C-alpha positions as CSV (number, residue, x, y, z in Angstrom):
1,M,105.0,95.4,88.5
2,N,101.4,96.1,87.4
3,R,98.9,94.5,89.7
4,N,95.1,95.2,89.9
5,I,94.8,95.6,93.6
6,I,91.8,97.1,95.4
7,F,93.0,97.9,98.9
8,V,90.2,97.4,101.4
9,G,91.2,98.9,104.8
10,G,89.7,99.4,108.2
11,I,90.4,98.7,111.8
12,H,90.3,95.2,113.4
13,G,86.8,93.9,113.7
14,V,85.2,96.4,111.3
15,G,84.1,93.7,108.8
16,K,86.7,93.8,106.0
17,T,86.7,90.0,105.5
18,T,82.9,89.9,105.4
19,L,82.8,92.8,102.9
20,C,85.5,91.2,100.7
21,S,83.5,87.9,100.6
22,R,80.4,89.8,99.5
23,I,82.4,91.6,96.7
24,I,84.0,88.3,95.6
25,N,80.5,86.7,95.3
26,R,79.6,89.5,92.8
27,T,82.9,89.8,90.9
28,G,85.0,86.6,91.1
29,F,88.1,88.6,92.3
30,K,90.8,86.9,94.3
31,H,91.2,87.9,97.9
32,F,94.1,88.1,100.3
33,S,94.5,89.7,103.7
34,A,97.8,91.6,104.3
35,S,98.3,89.6,107.6
36,E,97.9,86.3,105.7
37,L,100.5,87.3,103.1
38,I,102.9,88.5,105.8
39,K,102.5,85.2,107.7
40,K,103.3,83.3,104.5
41,V,106.6,85.1,104.1
42,K,107.5,85.6,107.7
43,H,106.4,82.1,108.9
44,D,105.1,83.6,112.1
45,D,101.9,84.9,113.6
46,V,101.3,88.5,112.8
47,C,98.4,89.4,114.9
48,K,99.2,88.7,118.5
49,K,97.0,89.1,121.5
50,R,95.4,92.5,121.8
51,K,96.3,93.2,118.1
52,L,99.8,94.5,119.0
53,V,102.5,94.4,116.3
54,S,106.1,94.4,117.6
55,D,107.8,95.6,114.4
56,I,105.4,97.3,112.0
57,N,108.1,98.3,109.5
58,E,109.5,94.8,109.3
59,N,106.0,93.4,108.7
60,Q,105.5,95.9,105.8
61,N,108.7,94.7,104.2
62,H,107.4,91.1,104.4
63,L,104.2,92.3,102.8
64,S,106.1,93.8,99.9
65,I,107.9,90.5,99.3
66,A,104.6,88.6,99.5
67,L,102.9,90.9,97.0
68,N,105.6,90.1,94.4
69,E,105.4,86.4,95.2
70,Y,101.6,85.8,95.3
71,M,100.0,88.4,93.1
72,N,100.5,88.9,89.4
73,G,98.9,91.1,86.8
74,N,96.5,88.5,85.5
75,F,93.8,88.9,88.2
76,T,92.1,91.6,90.1
77,Y,92.7,91.2,93.8
78,L,91.1,92.5,96.9
79,L,93.7,93.1,99.6
80,D,92.4,93.7,103.0
81,G,94.6,95.4,105.6
82,H,95.1,98.4,107.7
83,F,96.2,102.0,107.5
84,C,97.0,102.1,111.2
85,L,98.1,99.3,113.6
86,L,98.8,99.1,117.3
87,N,102.5,99.0,118.1
88,N,103.7,96.8,120.9
89,E,103.0,99.5,123.5
90,G,99.4,99.7,122.2
91,A,99.8,103.1,120.5
92,I,98.0,103.8,117.2
93,T,100.7,103.8,114.5
94,K,100.3,104.8,110.9
95,I,101.5,102.4,108.3
96,P,104.2,104.1,106.3
97,F,103.3,105.7,102.9
98,S,106.0,103.7,101.2
99,T,104.0,100.5,102.0
100,F,101.1,101.8,99.9
101,Q,103.5,102.9,97.2
102,D,104.7,99.2,97.0
103,I,101.1,97.9,97.0
104,N,100.3,100.4,94.2
105,P,96.5,100.0,94.5
106,S,94.1,100.8,91.7
107,C,91.8,102.3,94.4
108,I,91.3,102.4,98.1
109,V,88.1,101.4,100.0
110,N,87.9,102.3,103.7
111,V,85.5,100.3,105.7
112,S,83.9,101.8,108.9
113,D,81.1,100.8,111.2
114,N,79.3,101.8,114.3
115,V,81.8,101.6,117.2
116,N,79.5,99.5,119.3
117,N,79.3,96.9,116.5
118,I,83.1,96.8,116.2
119,V,83.5,96.4,120.0
120,A,80.9,93.6,120.1
121,R,82.7,91.8,117.2
122,L,86.1,92.1,118.7
123,S,84.9,91.1,122.2
124,K,83.2,88.0,120.8
125,R,86.2,87.1,118.6
126,D,88.9,87.8,121.1
127,S,87.1,87.1,124.4
128,E,88.4,90.5,125.6
129,V,86.8,93.8,126.6
130,Y,87.6,96.7,124.3
131,D,87.2,100.4,125.2
132,D,84.7,102.1,122.9
133,K,86.4,105.5,123.2
134,F,89.7,104.0,122.1
135,I,88.1,102.0,119.2
136,S,86.4,105.3,118.1
137,L,89.8,107.1,118.1
138,F,91.4,104.1,116.3
139,Q,88.7,104.2,113.6
140,K,89.0,108.0,113.2
141,E,92.8,107.7,112.7
142,E,92.3,104.9,110.2
143,I,89.8,106.9,108.2
144,D,92.0,110.0,108.2
145,H,95.1,108.1,107.2
146,S,93.3,106.2,104.4
147,K,92.2,109.5,102.9
148,Y,95.7,110.9,103.1
149,I,97.1,107.8,101.4
150,A,94.5,107.9,98.6
151,K,95.1,111.6,98.0
152,S,98.9,111.2,98.1
153,L,98.8,108.2,95.7
154,R,96.2,110.0,93.5
155,V,93.9,107.0,93.4
156,P,90.1,106.8,93.7
157,F,88.8,106.6,97.2
158,Y,85.5,105.1,98.5
159,E,84.3,105.3,102.1
160,F,82.1,102.4,102.8
161,E,80.0,102.0,106.0
162,M,78.9,98.5,106.8
163,K,75.3,99.6,106.8
164,D,75.7,100.9,103.1
165,D,74.4,99.0,100.1
166,I,77.1,97.1,98.4
167,D,75.9,97.7,94.8
168,S,77.3,101.2,94.7
169,L,80.7,100.0,96.0
170,V,80.9,97.2,93.4
171,F,79.9,99.6,90.6
172,F,82.7,102.0,91.8
173,I,85.3,99.2,91.8
174,L,84.3,97.9,88.4
175,N,84.5,101.4,87.0
176,V,87.9,101.9,88.4
177,I,89.3,98.8,86.8
178,G,87.4,99.4,83.6
179,R,84.9,96.5,83.9
180,A,81.7,98.4,84.7
181,S,79.9,96.6,81.9
182,L,79.9,93.3,83.9
């Protein structure tokens, strides 16, 4: 199925939802988070305490079902999600390549930020203390895997840092989907 999906990835607490809201305000695109779609199909909480996911592969199967159910070719969607998750032992685990084949994104945007900002956001949101060295490693793995996925899928890639100006990112996305004249 042909879907116009811009995949916006990054680790927990990096600011994906905030960035997507800013893009929506400029473009009118529709937005879903991968975890929201998985919840709709699975009828269960996806993100448990400490961000651990018990069955990453099962969740990705639910995401594939949800994409077919909730997204069609008539709109451009921002889909925010992850390239890596924490399994139920807390180990960084790469999302399988096949998941991104199913998503079939028009392009990939990876969102990163200063580790201290991420730790502060997560600590405030979750009322927990996060190790900055682990968050740094998690973000590095996320960035590396996002580049691998984009290269393997042969789709345009944009690395966005939260301190960057959004205008260049919006122009990039509009170019990718052929609407740069907007």
